Structure formats: structure tokens, C-alpha cells
C-alpha positions as CSV (number, residue, x, y, z in Angstrom):
1,R,-55.3,-57.3,-78.8
2,R,-53.2,-59.1,-81.2
3,P,-52.9,-57.7,-84.5
4,H,-54.7,-59.4,-87.9
5,A,-52.3,-61.3,-90.5
6,G,-55.0,-59.2,-93.1
7,D,-55.1,-56.0,-90.7
8,P,-53.8,-53.2,-92.8
9,T,-52.3,-51.0,-89.7
10,T,-49.9,-53.7,-89.1
11,T,-46.3,-53.6,-90.7
12,P,-44.6,-56.9,-91.6
13,A,-41.6,-57.5,-89.5
14,P,-38.6,-56.9,-91.4
15,P,-36.8,-60.6,-92.2
16,P,-34.1,-61.1,-89.6
17,P,-30.6,-61.2,-90.9
18,L,-29.3,-64.2,-92.4
19,S,-26.3,-66.7,-90.7
20,P,-23.2,-66.4,-91.3
21,E,-23.7,-69.8,-92.8
22,T,-26.4,-68.9,-94.9
23,R,-24.6,-65.8,-96.1
24,A,-21.6,-68.1,-97.5
25,L,-24.1,-70.3,-99.0
26,R,-25.9,-67.8,-101.2
27,S,-22.7,-66.2,-101.6
28,K,-21.7,-69.2,-103.7
29,L,-25.3,-69.7,-105.1
30,D,-25.0,-65.8,-106.5
31,A,-21.5,-66.3,-108.2
32,S,-22.8,-69.7,-109.4
33,K,-25.5,-68.1,-111.1
34,L,-23.7,-65.4,-112.3
35,D,-21.4,-68.1,-113.7
36,L,-24.5,-69.9,-115.7
37,D,-25.3,-67.0,-117.1
38,Q,-22.0,-65.9,-118.3
39,R,-22.0,-69.3,-120.0
40,E,-25.9,-69.0,-121.1
41,A,-24.9,-65.6,-122.5
42,A,-22.1,-68.0,-124.7
43,L,-24.5,-70.7,-125.4
44,N,-27.0,-68.0,-127.5
45,R,-23.5,-67.0,-130.0
46,R,-24.5,-69.2,-133.3
47,D,-20.8,-70.1,-134.3
48,L,-19.3,-71.8,-131.6
49,S,-17.9,-75.2,-132.7
50,D,-17.4,-78.4,-131.2
51,A,-14.5,-78.1,-129.0
52,E,-16.4,-74.5,-127.6
53,L,-19.4,-76.3,-127.1
54,Q,-17.4,-78.8,-125.3
55,G,-15.2,-76.4,-123.0
56,L,-18.9,-74.9,-122.0
57,R,-20.1,-78.2,-121.1
58,Q,-16.9,-79.3,-118.9
59,G,-17.8,-75.4,-117.0
60,I,-21.2,-76.4,-116.3
61,D,-21.1,-80.3,-115.2
62,P,-18.7,-79.1,-112.1
63,I,-21.3,-75.9,-110.7
64,A,-23.7,-78.6,-111.2
65,E,-22.4,-81.1,-109.2
66,S,-21.3,-78.5,-106.5
67,L,-25.7,-77.3,-106.7
68,R,-26.4,-81.1,-105.8
69,A,-24.5,-81.6,-103.6
70,L,-25.6,-78.5,-101.8
71,V,-29.2,-79.5,-102.1
72,A,-28.4,-83.0,-100.4
73,D,-26.6,-81.3,-97.7
74,L,-29.1,-79.2,-97.0
75,A,-32.3,-81.6,-96.9
76,P,-31.1,-82.7,-93.5
77,K,-30.8,-79.5,-92.3
78,R,-33.8,-78.3,-93.2
79,D,-35.8,-81.4,-92.1
80,A,-34.1,-81.7,-88.2
81,A,-35.1,-77.5,-87.8
82,K,-38.6,-78.7,-89.2
83,A,-38.6,-81.5,-86.4
84,R,-37.6,-79.0,-83.9
85,L,-40.3,-76.7,-84.6
86,E,-42.7,-79.3,-84.3
87,Q,-41.5,-79.8,-80.9
88,L,-43.0,-76.8,-79.7
89,G,-46.2,-77.7,-81.2
90,P,-48.5,-75.1,-82.8
91,K,-48.9,-71.7,-82.4
92,P,-51.7,-70.8,-79.7
93,E,-55.1,-70.0,-81.3
94,E,-56.0,-66.3,-80.6
95,D,-57.7,-66.9,-78.6
96,A,-56.1,-69.2,-76.3
97,P,-53.7,-67.6,-73.6
98,E,-50.4,-66.5,-74.6
99,E,-47.2,-68.0,-74.7
100,S,-44.3,-67.1,-73.0
101,A,-41.7,-64.9,-74.2
102,D,-39.4,-67.5,-74.0
103,V,-41.1,-69.9,-75.8
104,A,-42.3,-67.3,-78.7
105,R,-38.6,-66.2,-79.1
106,D,-37.4,-70.0,-79.5
107,R,-40.7,-70.5,-81.9
108,A,-39.8,-67.3,-83.9
109,E,-35.6,-68.8,-84.0
110,R,-36.8,-71.9,-85.2
111,E,-39.0,-70.7,-87.8
112,S,-36.2,-68.3,-89.3
113,A,-33.8,-71.2,-89.2
114,V,-36.2,-73.5,-91.1
115,A,-36.8,-70.4,-93.5
116,E,-33.6,-69.6,-94.5
117,L,-32.8,-73.0,-94.9
118,D,-35.9,-74.2,-97.3
119,E,-35.2,-70.8,-99.0
120,T,-31.8,-71.6,-100.0
121,Q,-32.9,-75.0,-100.9
122,R,-34.7,-74.0,-103.5
123,L,-32.6,-71.0,-104.6
124,A,-29.8,-74.0,-105.6
125,R,-32.5,-76.3,-106.7
126,A,-33.8,-73.4,-109.2
127,I,-29.9,-72.6,-110.2
128,L,-29.0,-76.6,-110.5
129,I,-32.7,-76.7,-113.1
130,Q,-30.5,-73.6,-114.8
131,A,-27.3,-75.7,-115.0
132,E,-29.6,-78.9,-115.9
133,Q,-31.0,-77.4,-118.6
134,L,-28.1,-75.5,-120.3
135,T,-26.4,-78.8,-119.9
136,T,-29.5,-80.2,-122.2
137,Q,-28.9,-77.0,-125.0
138,V,-24.8,-78.0,-124.9
139,G,-25.5,-82.1,-125.8
140,D,-27.9,-80.2,-128.7
141,R,-26.0,-77.7,-130.2
142,R,-23.0,-80.3,-130.2
143,R,-25.4,-83.0,-132.0
144,A,-26.6,-80.2,-134.6
145,V,-22.7,-79.2,-135.6
146,F,-22.2,-83.5,-135.7
147,T,-25.4,-84.0,-137.7
148,R,-24.4,-80.5,-139.9
149,A,-20.7,-82.0,-140.3
150,L,-21.7,-85.1,-141.2
151,F,-23.9,-84.7,-144.3
152,E,-21.9,-81.6,-145.4
153,R,-21.3,-82.9,-149.2
154,T,-18.1,-83.7,-149.9
155,Y,-16.1,-85.7,-152.9
156,S,-17.3,-88.8,-153.5
157,L,-13.8,-91.1,-153.9
158,L,-15.4,-92.3,-156.8
159,S,-14.9,-88.9,-158.6
160,P,-13.2,-87.6,-160.6
161,D,-13.1,-84.2,-159.3
162,L,-11.7,-85.8,-156.0
163,W,-8.4,-86.7,-157.5
164,V,-8.3,-83.9,-159.7
165,A,-8.1,-81.7,-157.1
166,A,-5.3,-84.3,-155.2
167,A,-2.9,-84.1,-157.8
168,L,-3.2,-80.7,-158.3
169,A,-2.5,-79.7,-154.3
170,G,0.7,-82.1,-154.1
171,R,2.1,-80.5,-157.5
172,P,5.0,-78.3,-156.8
173,A,4.7,-74.9,-157.8
174,R,6.6,-74.0,-160.7
175,C,9.3,-71.9,-160.3
176,A,9.7,-68.9,-163.1
177,R,12.7,-68.6,-164.4
178,T,14.8,-64.8,-165.2
């Protein structure tokens, strides 16, 4: 008797260990996520200058490009893994004869490969979205800093106060004679 999916007496099998390639990719994704989280925390400071915001942006852009490349690289691998899985055909129905142990093992390995690639690609996409959102926030903040500087009250060229301040700034300081 095969266990049913909803059968409470069955315990799900632990997921198979990740392949070394997937572990390396996930480690890289974790590092990218940590880097973006730190940049997001820095972006939450209110007193950032335009130069600091530009520095944040310059740090986010390479991460986003790397993530885009990773997502693009994973797509054909995932599609190929799905195609190999589909070659086995659908799982036999519950009342159908059991498939051989070799076919069942092959199916499990192929399902695991598809799941690994799919999950890694979804994770990369989620981190890429975070990078894109941070880029947008940095752009918004830079525009706000520019707008604030643009509309900051200053002296008009026609203002006498401007010329008095300029004249006073250009005068040499008096020396006290003893």
C-alpha cells in the first residue's frame, strides 16, 4: 500500500542535499542579499549627500547585473532539467503497476534537479527585485536632494545683500597694532 499525500502517518522525506554547484550559487546569492541589506540600511539614513547616494547606486548596479546574468544562465538549465523529467512521462497512478526502482530513483533525481534550479532562480529573481527597488529609491532620493538644492533660497544677483557679503568676504582682516 502506498501512502497517500494527505495521510498524517507519513512523514515527508527530507529534501535531498543540494548539489555543489547549487550550494555555490546559493552562497553567492546570500552574499548579494547581505550586501543589499546593508546598502538598504545605509539608505534609511536621512542625511545622505548626493555623493553618498551615488556611491550606494554604484555598489548596487554590479550586484543587479550579476543577478540578471545568473537568472538568465539558470533559465536554460532549468528548462533542460524539466525536459529530461518530462521524458520519463507522468508518475504512474496509484492503482497502476509500480514503476521500477531505477525509474523511480531517476525520476526523484530529476525532480530534485528541477526543484533546485527553480528555487535558486526564484531566489535570484527576488534578490534582483530588491536591487531594482533600491536603485529606484536611490534615484528618488537623489532627485529630492537635487530639487531641495535647486529651490534653496539664496541671494539674487540683484540683491545688495549679496554684494555687501561678497565685499566683506574679500576684505583683508585688520591687524591690531601694538
